[in-house]
C-alpha positions in Angstrom: 12.3 -16.6 51.9 11.9 -18.4 48.6 11.2 -16.4 45.5 9.2 -17.7 42.6 11.2 -18.3 39.4 10.5 -15.8 36.6 7.7 -16.7 34.3 8.8 -18.1 30.9 8.6 -15.6 28.2 6.5 -16.8 25.3 8.1 -16.4 21.8 4.9 -17.3 20.0 3.3 -14.4 18.0 -0.2 -13.7 19.3 -2.7 -13.5 16.5 -5.6 -11.1 16.9 -8.7 -12.5 18.6 -11.8 -12.2 16.5 -15.2 -13.9 16.6 -16.6 -12.8 13.2 -15.3 -15.2 10.6 -13.8 -12.6 8.2 -10.1 -12.0 8.0 -7.1 -11.0 5.8 -4.0 -13.2 5.6 -0.7 -11.4 4.8 2.1 -13.7 3.7 5.4 -12.1 4.9 7.5 -14.6 2.9 5.8 -13.4 -0.3 6.5 -9.8 0.7 10.2 -10.7 1.1 10.1 -12.6 -2.3 8.7 -9.5 -4.0 11.3 -7.2 -2.4 14.1 -9.5 -3.4 12.8 -9.6 -7.0 12.7 -5.9 -7.2 16.2 -5.6 -5.7 17.6 -8.0 -8.3 16.1 -5.9 -11.1 18.0 -2.8 -9.9 21.6 -1.8 -10.2 23.7 -2.8 -7.3 23.9 0.6 -5.6 20.3 1.6 -6.2 18.5 2.0 -2.9 14.9 1.0 -2.2 12.2 3.0 -0.3 9.2 0.7 0.1 6.0 2.8 0.2 4.0 1.4 3.1 1.5 4.2 3.3 -2.3 3.8 3.7 -1.9 0.7 6.0 0.4 -0.8 3.4 -2.3 -0.4 0.7 -4.7 -2.2 3.1 -2.3 -5.1 3.9 -1.3 -4.0 7.4 1.2 -1.2 7.7 3.0 -1.9 11.0 3.5 -5.6 10.2 5.0 -5.0 6.8 7.1 -2.0 8.0 8.7 -4.4 10.4 9.4 -6.8 7.6 10.8 -4.1 5.4 13.1 -3.1 8.3 14.3 -6.7 8.7 15.2 -6.6 5.0 17.4 -3.6 5.6 15.8 -1.1 3.3 17.2 2.4 3.1 14.0 4.1 4.2 10.2 3.6 4.4 7.7 5.9 2.8 4.5 7.0 4.5 1.8 9.6 3.6 1.2 11.3 6.9 2.7 12.2 10.2 0.2 9.9 11.9 1.5 6.9 9.9 5.1 7.8 10.8 4.3 8.2 14.5 2.4 4.8 14.5 5.5 3.1 13.0 7.8 4.8 15.6 5.5 3.7 18.4 5.6 0.2 17.1 9.4 0.1 17.3 10.4 0.9 13.7 13.9 2.4 13.7 14.4 2.8 9.9 14.4 6.1 8.2 10.9 7.2 7.5 10.1 9.8 4.8 6.8 11.6 4.9 5.8 11.8 1.3 3.8 14.9 0.2 3.2 18.2 1.9 3.1 18.9 5.7 0.5 21.5 6.6 0.5 23.7 8.6 4.2 24.2 8.6 4.2 24.3 12.4 3.7 20.5 12.1 7.3 20.2 11.0 8.2 20.2 14.7 6.0 17.0 15.1 8.0 15.3 12.3 11.3 16.3 14.0 10.1 15.2 17.4 9.5 11.6 16.0 12.6 11.5 13.9 10.6 11.6 10.7 12.0 13.1 7.5 9.6 15.7 6.1 9.0 16.8 2.5 9.4 20.5 1.7 8.1 22.1 -1.5 8.5 25.8 -1.1 10.6 28.7 0.1 8.2 29.0 3.1 8.8 25.4 4.0 12.6 25.8 3.8 12.4 28.9 6.0 10.1 27.2 8.5 12.5 24.3 8.8 15.5 26.7 9.1 13.7 28.6 12.0 13.0 25.3 13.7 16.6 24.1 13.4 17.9 27.4 14.9 15.3 27.1 17.7 16.3 23.6 18.8 20.0 24.0 17.8 20.0 20.9 15.6 20.7 20.4 11.9 17.5 19.1 10.2 17.1 16.8 7.2 14.4 16.9 4.6 13.6 16.0 1.0 12.5 18.5 -1.7 9.7 17.5 -4.0 9.6 18.8 -7.6 6.3 18.8 -9.5 7.1 17.9 -13.1 3.6 17.1 -14.2 1.6 15.4 -11.4 0.0 18.7 -10.4 -0.5 17.6 -6.8 2.2 19.0 -4.5 5.8 20.0 -5.1 7.6 23.0 -6.5 7.5 23.6 -10.2 10.9 23.2 -11.9 11.2 27.0 -12.7 10.5 27.8 -9.1 12.8 25.1 -7.7 16.0 27.0 -8.7 15.4 29.8 -6.2 14.5 27.2 -3.5 17.7 25.3 -4.1 19.7 28.5 -3.9 18.1 29.2 -0.5 18.9 25.6 0.6 22.5 25.9 -0.4 22.8 29.1 1.6 21.2 27.6 4.8 23.7 25.5 6.7 21.2 24.7 9.5 19.3 22.3 7.2 20.3 19.4 4.9 18.5 18.3 1.8 19.0 14.5 2.0 16.9 13.8 -1.1 15.0 15.3 -4.0 12.2 13.6 -5.8 9.4 13.8 -8.3 6.3 11.6 -9.0 5.2 10.3 -12.4 1.6 10.7 -13.3 1.3 8.3 -16.3 4.3 5.9 -16.0 1.8 3.0 -16.5 0.4 4.3 -19.8 2.5 7.1 -21.4 6.3 6.6 -21.7 6.7 9.8 -23.7 5.2 12.1 -21.0 7.1 10.2 -18.4 10.3 10.8 -20.2 9.5 14.6 -20.3 8.9 14.5 -16.5 12.2 12.7 -16.0 14.2 15.2 -18.2 12.6 18.2 -16.3 13.5 16.6 -13.0 17.1 15.8 -14.0 17.7 19.4 -15.0 16.8 20.5 -11.5 18.9 17.7 -10.0 21.9 18.7 -12.1 21.6 22.3 -11.1 21.5 21.4 -7.4 24.5 19.2 -7.7 26.8 20.9 -10.1 26.0 24.6 -9.6 25.0 24.6 -5.9 27.3 21.7 -4.8 24.6 19.9 -2.9 24.9 16.1 -2.3 21.6 14.2 -2.0 19.7 11.1 -3.2 17.5 11.6 -6.2 14.4 9.4 -6.7 11.5 9.3 -9.0 10.4 5.7 -10.0 7.2 4.3 -8.7 6.4 0.6 -9.5 5.3 1.3 -13.1 8.3 3.4 -13.9 10.6 0.9 -12.1 9.4 -1.8 -14.5 9.1 0.1 -17.7 12.2 2.4 -17.8 15.4 1.7 -16.0 16.6 5.2 -16.7 14.1 6.4 -14.0 15.8 4.3 -11.2 18.3 7.1 -10.3 19.7 6.7 -6.8 16.6 5.2 -5.3 13.2 3.7 -6.3 9.9 3.8 -4.5 8.0 0.6 -5.2 4.5 0.5 -3.8 1.8 -1.7 -5.4 4.4 -4.2 -6.7 5.7 -4.9 -3.2 2.3 -6.5 -2.5 2.4 -8.6 -5.6 -0.1 -6.6 -7.5 0.4 -5.3 -11.1 0.9 -1.6 -11.7 -0.3 -2.0 -15.2 -1.7 -4.7 -17.5 0.7 -7.5 -18.4 3.4 -6.2 -16.0 4.2 -9.9 -15.4 6.4 -9.8 -18.5 8.8 -7.6 -16.6 8.7 -9.4 -13.2 6.6 -12.2 -11.8 5.6 -11.4 -8.2 3.4 -13.1 -5.6 0.2 -11.6 -4.2 0.8 -11.0 -0.5 -2.8 -10.7 0.6 -5.6 -13.2 0.8 -9.1 -12.3 2.1 -11.1 -15.2 3.6 -14.3 -15.9 5.5 -16.5 -18.9 6.4 -20.0 -19.9 5.7 -22.0 -19.1 8.8 -25.5 -20.0 7.6 -26.9 -22.2 4.8 -30.3 -23.3 3.6 -32.1 -24.9 0.7 -34.7 -22.6 -1.0 -37.3 -23.4 -3.7 -37.3 -22.2 -7.3 -38.5 -18.7 -7.7 -37.1 -17.6 -4.3 -35.7 -14.1 -4.1 -32.4 -13.2 -2.2 -31.3 -10.0 -0.6 -32.5 -6.4 -0.9 -34.3 -5.4 -4.0 -35.1 -8.9 -5.1 -32.4 -8.7 -7.8 -31.6 -12.4 -7.6 -34.3 -15.0 -8.0 -33.5 -18.7 -8.1 -34.6 -20.6 -11.3 -34.5 -23.9 -9.5 -34.2 -25.4 -6.0 -31.0 -23.9 -4.7 -28.6 -23.9 -1.7 -27.9 -20.3 -0.5 -25.0 -19.7 1.9 -24.4 -16.6 4.0 -20.9 -15.2 4.7 -20.2 -12.4 7.2 -18.8 -10.0 4.7 -20.4 -6.8 3.5 -19.7 -3.3 2.1 -18.8 -2.1 5.6 -15.8 -4.4 5.3 -14.9 -3.0 2.0 -16.6 -5.7 -0.1 -17.9 -3.4 -2.7 -21.6 -3.3 -3.4 -20.8 -3.2 -7.1 -19.9 -6.9 -6.8 -23.6 -7.7 -6.3 -24.7 -10.4 -8.7 -21.3 -10.1 -10.5 -18.6 -11.3 -8.3 -17.6 -14.9 -7.3 -16.4 -16.5 -4.1 -14.4 -19.7 -3.9 -15.8 -22.6 -1.9 -14.1 -26.0 -2.0 -12.1 -24.8 -5.0 -15.2 -23.9 -7.0 -16.5 -20.5 -8.0 -19.8 -19.6 -6.5 -21.7 -16.5 -7.7 -22.8 -13.7 -5.4 -26.6 -14.1 -5.0 -28.3 -10.7 -4.8 -27.0 -7.5 -3.4 -24.1 -7.2 -1.1 -25.4 -5.9 2.3 -23.6 -4.0 4.9 -22.4 -6.9 7.0 -23.4 -10.1 5.1 -23.4 -11.4 1.5 -25.2 -14.4 0.1 -23.7 -16.8 -2.4 -25.2 -19.7 -4.4 -23.4 -22.9 -3.5 -25.9 -25.3 -5.2 -23.2 -26.8 -7.4 -20.6 -27.4 -4.7 -20.5 -31.1 -3.7 -20.3 -31.7 0.1 -20.6 -28.0 1.0 -21.3 -27.5 4.7 -21.6 -24.9 7.5 -18.1 -23.6 8.4 -16.5 -24.1 5.1 -13.8 -21.6 4.2 -14.7 -19.2 1.5 -12.1 -17.2 -0.4 -12.9 -13.6 -1.5 -9.4 -12.8 -2.8 -6.7 -15.5 -3.2 -6.4 -19.1 -4.3 -8.3 -22.2 -3.4 -7.6 -25.5 -5.2 -7.0 -24.7 -8.8 -9.0 -21.5 -8.8 -7.9 -18.0 -8.0 -9.6 -14.6 -7.6 -7.3 -11.6 -7.9 -7.8 -8.1 -6.8 -7.7 -7.1 -10.5 -10.9 -9.1 -11.0 -12.6 -7.0 -8.4 -11.2 -3.9 -9.9 -12.6 -4.7 -13.4 -16.1 -5.3 -12.0 -15.9 -2.0 -10.0 -14.3 0.0 -12.9 -11.4 0.9 -10.7 -7.8 -0.1 -9.9 -6.4 -2.9 -7.8 -4.9 -0.2 -5.4 -8.4 0.8 -4.4 -9.6 -2.7 -3.9 -7.0 -3.6 -1.2 -7.0 -0.1 0.4 -10.8 -0.3 0.8 -10.7 -3.4 3.0 -12.0 -2.0 6.3 -9.8 -1.8 9.4 -12.5 -3.9 11.1 -11.3 -6.9 9.1 -8.4 -8.4 11.1 -5.0 -8.7 9.4 -3.1 -12.0 10.2 0.5 -12.3 9.3 1.4 -15.8 8.1 
């Protein structure tokens, strides 16, 4: 009896299928470029923990975690057990640190079950991890967070000494790392230095008095750029990995490439007379015969309503103003001045087209927020395509 030959295995990456012409492109080569630039800025032995939390700041968490793993990073930072589990289920084998506090402490067992490194910030957390280690007869690793001025989670420095003594007396657990987080590294070097000094006192106590060996880390993107003394054993770049600036004029330290572009297409277009109103509230009224185009992007996609009558969209390399209020699923733009504009033309919301470019920072200025929020706010219903 003849058997059929095995079917050929396709090596082509399948892109997500979508019918609504509204998508984000994530350039993995630019991601690797940024990672390389950051690595070149560090001392040879300084490790990198890319922060790929919150769906990689809206860029697509799983895809970029895989790229970080290919780059051979020491570890990957996430904000929740759910994110860590998602990465494990996607085949990520790298070390994964869950930044912040795990609550309730019974969820430490979830972290351990998925080989995620938890953060602990209290005697209670240390004790819970010790009890779990004894229960499953396995030495468990963790990082200790010290709150030196962020006021979010973490043990205060004065309270940390007792916690460290407890850790040193508990052989069932291993403190692989200790870290703090800067609150104003982008704006206040004096306070940042105070935070660093407070943290280093705790680090010194743990290493010299208690004999513990671990990785110390503190620097986010802003601190990484501004003060090399914050680099310590490891840095935690977040926003800079994606080519976005952690503070104004950060380009003078390092020139990076934006990883994300947000694109759509014109799905409807019509000529309207002078005096014609567009969108809810009649906030935009044409002052001459105009061509109004509709794009399938709205505030449900994360295209903020504050962009109404203020933002621009690139069509054929030309800036076109938003005409009227951004609606839930669609936005209108005035394309009167675009020569040859036609149905199906690509429109760029964030990114470059021709000689023009719209950056996330431009959105942030209009919305009175930061570029972090702009990309994080792009809805999961907008497909991410790795290019």
